PyMOL commands that place a pseudoatom at each C-alpha (Angstrom):
pseudoatom trace, name=CA, resn=MET, resi=1, chain=A, elem=C, hetatm=0, pos=[111.489, 100.161, 110.368]
pseudoatom trace, name=CA, resn=GLN, resi=2, chain=A, elem=C, hetatm=0, pos=[111.473, 97.224, 112.855]
pseudoatom trace, name=CA, resn=GLN, resi=3, chain=A, elem=C, hetatm=0, pos=[110.136, 93.933, 111.530]
pseudoatom trace, name=CA, resn=GLY, resi=4, chain=A, elem=C, hetatm=0, pos=[107.919, 91.793, 113.791]
pseudoatom trace, name=CA, resn=PRO, resi=5, chain=A, elem=C, hetatm=0, pos=[107.221, 88.018, 113.658]
pseudoatom trace, name=CA, resn=ILE, resi=6, chain=A, elem=C, hetatm=0, pos=[106.662, 86.370, 110.325]
pseudoatom trace, name=CA, resn=PHE, resi=7, chain=A, elem=C, hetatm=0, pos=[104.122, 83.505, 110.102]
pseudoatom trace, name=CA, resn=SER, resi=8, chain=A, elem=C, hetatm=0, pos=[103.848, 80.970, 107.323]
pseudoatom trace, name=CA, resn=HIS, resi=9, chain=A, elem=C, hetatm=0, pos=[100.367, 79.672, 108.402]
pseudoatom trace, name=CA, resn=SER, resi=10, chain=A, elem=C, hetatm=0, pos=[97.140, 81.773, 108.680]
pseudoatom trace, name=CA, resn=ALA, resi=11, chain=A, elem=C, hetatm=0, pos=[96.223, 79.914, 111.722]
pseudoatom trace, name=CA, resn=MET, resi=12, chain=A, elem=C, hetatm=0, pos=[99.288, 81.076, 113.493]
pseudoatom trace, name=CA, resn=VAL, resi=13, chain=A, elem=C, hetatm=0, pos=[98.551, 84.655, 112.558]
pseudoatom trace, name=CA, resn=LEU, resi=14, chain=A, elem=C, hetatm=0, pos=[95.078, 84.414, 114.081]
pseudoatom trace, name=CA, resn=GLN, resi=15, chain=A, elem=C, hetatm=0, pos=[96.286, 82.883, 117.262]
pseudoatom trace, name=CA, resn=ALA, resi=16, chain=A, elem=C, hetatm=0, pos=[99.022, 85.686, 117.615]
pseudoatom trace, name=CA, resn=ALA, resi=17, chain=A, elem=C, hetatm=0, pos=[96.105, 88.273, 117.255]
pseudoatom trace, name=CA, resn=ILE, resi=18, chain=A, elem=C, hetatm=0, pos=[93.906, 86.460, 119.727]
pseudoatom trace, name=CA, resn=HIS, resi=19, chain=A, elem=C, hetatm=0, pos=[96.780, 86.575, 122.219]
pseudoatom trace, name=CA, resn=GLY, resi=20, chain=A, elem=C, hetatm=0, pos=[97.271, 90.227, 121.759]
pseudoatom trace, name=CA, resn=GLN, resi=21, chain=A, elem=C, hetatm=0, pos=[100.407, 90.133, 119.533]
pseudoatom trace, name=CA, resn=GLY, resi=22, chain=A, elem=C, hetatm=0, pos=[98.885, 92.525, 116.977]
pseudoatom trace, name=CA, resn=VAL, resi=23, chain=A, elem=C, hetatm=0, pos=[96.504, 92.564, 114.238]
pseudoatom trace, name=CA, resn=ALA, resi=24, chain=A, elem=C, hetatm=0, pos=[95.701, 89.798, 111.637]
pseudoatom trace, name=CA, resn=LEU, resi=25, chain=A, elem=C, hetatm=0, pos=[94.720, 90.102, 107.978]
pseudoatom trace, name=CA, resn=ALA, resi=26, chain=A, elem=C, hetatm=0, pos=[92.650, 86.831, 107.435]
pseudoatom trace, name=CA, resn=ASN, resi=27, chain=A, elem=C, hetatm=0, pos=[89.954, 85.614, 105.187]
pseudoatom trace, name=CA, resn=ASN, resi=28, chain=A, elem=C, hetatm=0, pos=[86.451, 85.347, 106.441]
pseudoatom trace, name=CA, resn=VAL, resi=29, chain=A, elem=C, hetatm=0, pos=[86.489, 81.439, 106.457]
pseudoatom trace, name=CA, resn=MET, resi=30, chain=A, elem=C, hetatm=0, pos=[89.414, 81.338, 108.879]
pseudoatom trace, name=CA, resn=ALA, resi=31, chain=A, elem=C, hetatm=0, pos=[88.423, 84.385, 111.065]
pseudoatom trace, name=CA, resn=GLN, resi=32, chain=A, elem=C, hetatm=0, pos=[84.549, 84.128, 111.253]
pseudoatom trace, name=CA, resn=SER, resi=33, chain=A, elem=C, hetatm=0, pos=[84.353, 81.598, 114.309]
pseudoatom trace, name=CA, resn=GLU, resi=34, chain=A, elem=C, hetatm=0, pos=[86.926, 83.667, 116.189]
pseudoatom trace, name=CA, resn=ILE, resi=35, chain=A, elem=C, hetatm=0, pos=[84.922, 86.823, 115.627]
pseudoatom trace, name=CA, resn=GLU, resi=36, chain=A, elem=C, hetatm=0, pos=[81.631, 85.167, 116.559]
pseudoatom trace, name=CA, resn=ALA, resi=37, chain=A, elem=C, hetatm=0, pos=[83.204, 83.892, 119.780]
pseudoatom trace, name=CA, resn=GLY, resi=38, chain=A, elem=C, hetatm=0, pos=[84.490, 87.321, 120.672]
pseudoatom trace, name=CA, resn=ARG, resi=39, chain=A, elem=C, hetatm=0, pos=[88.033, 86.383, 120.530]
pseudoatom trace, name=CA, resn=LEU, resi=40, chain=A, elem=C, hetatm=0, pos=[88.634, 88.756, 117.598]
pseudoatom trace, name=CA, resn=VAL, resi=41, chain=A, elem=C, hetatm=0, pos=[86.779, 91.916, 116.474]
pseudoatom trace, name=CA, resn=CYS, resi=42, chain=A, elem=C, hetatm=0, pos=[86.453, 93.730, 113.075]
pseudoatom trace, name=CA, resn=PRO, resi=43, chain=A, elem=C, hetatm=0, pos=[87.638, 97.278, 113.529]
pseudoatom trace, name=CA, resn=PHE, resi=44, chain=A, elem=C, hetatm=0, pos=[85.631, 98.555, 110.558]
pseudoatom trace, name=CA, resn=ASN, resi=45, chain=A, elem=C, hetatm=0, pos=[82.079, 98.205, 109.571]
pseudoatom trace, name=CA, resn=ASP, resi=46, chain=A, elem=C, hetatm=0, pos=[82.857, 98.185, 105.733]
pseudoatom trace, name=CA, resn=VAL, resi=47, chain=A, elem=C, hetatm=0, pos=[82.995, 94.950, 104.061]
pseudoatom trace, name=CA, resn=LEU, resi=48, chain=A, elem=C, hetatm=0, pos=[84.353, 94.170, 100.532]
pseudoatom trace, name=CA, resn=VAL, resi=49, chain=A, elem=C, hetatm=0, pos=[82.658, 91.338, 99.015]
pseudoatom trace, name=CA, resn=SER, resi=50, chain=A, elem=C, hetatm=0, pos=[85.208, 89.577, 96.725]
pseudoatom trace, name=CA, resn=LYS, resi=51, chain=A, elem=C, hetatm=0, pos=[86.401, 86.036, 96.362]
pseudoatom trace, name=CA, resn=ASN, resi=52, chain=A, elem=C, hetatm=0, pos=[89.614, 87.268, 97.703]
pseudoatom trace, name=CA, resn=ALA, resi=53, chain=A, elem=C, hetatm=0, pos=[88.307, 89.260, 100.652]
pseudoatom trace, name=CA, resn=PHE, resi=54, chain=A, elem=C, hetatm=0, pos=[90.084, 89.584, 103.917]
pseudoatom trace, name=CA, resn=TYR, resi=55, chain=A, elem=C, hetatm=0, pos=[89.313, 90.899, 107.483]
pseudoatom trace, name=CA, resn=LEU, resi=56, chain=A, elem=C, hetatm=0, pos=[91.610, 93.109, 109.427]
pseudoatom trace, name=CA, resn=CYS, resi=57, chain=A, elem=C, hetatm=0, pos=[91.143, 91.529, 112.991]
pseudoatom trace, name=CA, resn=LEU, resi=58, chain=A, elem=C, hetatm=0, pos=[92.123, 92.759, 116.392]
pseudoatom trace, name=CA, resn=PRO, resi=59, chain=A, elem=C, hetatm=0, pos=[91.971, 91.024, 119.764]
for i in range(1, 59): cmd.bond("trace and resi %d" % i, "trace and resi %d" % (i + 1))
show_as sticks, trace
zoom trace
């Protein structure tokens, strides 16, 4: 299995997804403004409410 880039910061993961480099698993605080601006989308309608919830985001 090939391994892609590894990021040590959530902001870098989101920027990579915004620029079409793959998907990002990010928390709602980090991803919400990018989703609202249309730079990322949530591929699923289901939301899990949890203090540790994450979004799977695509450009």
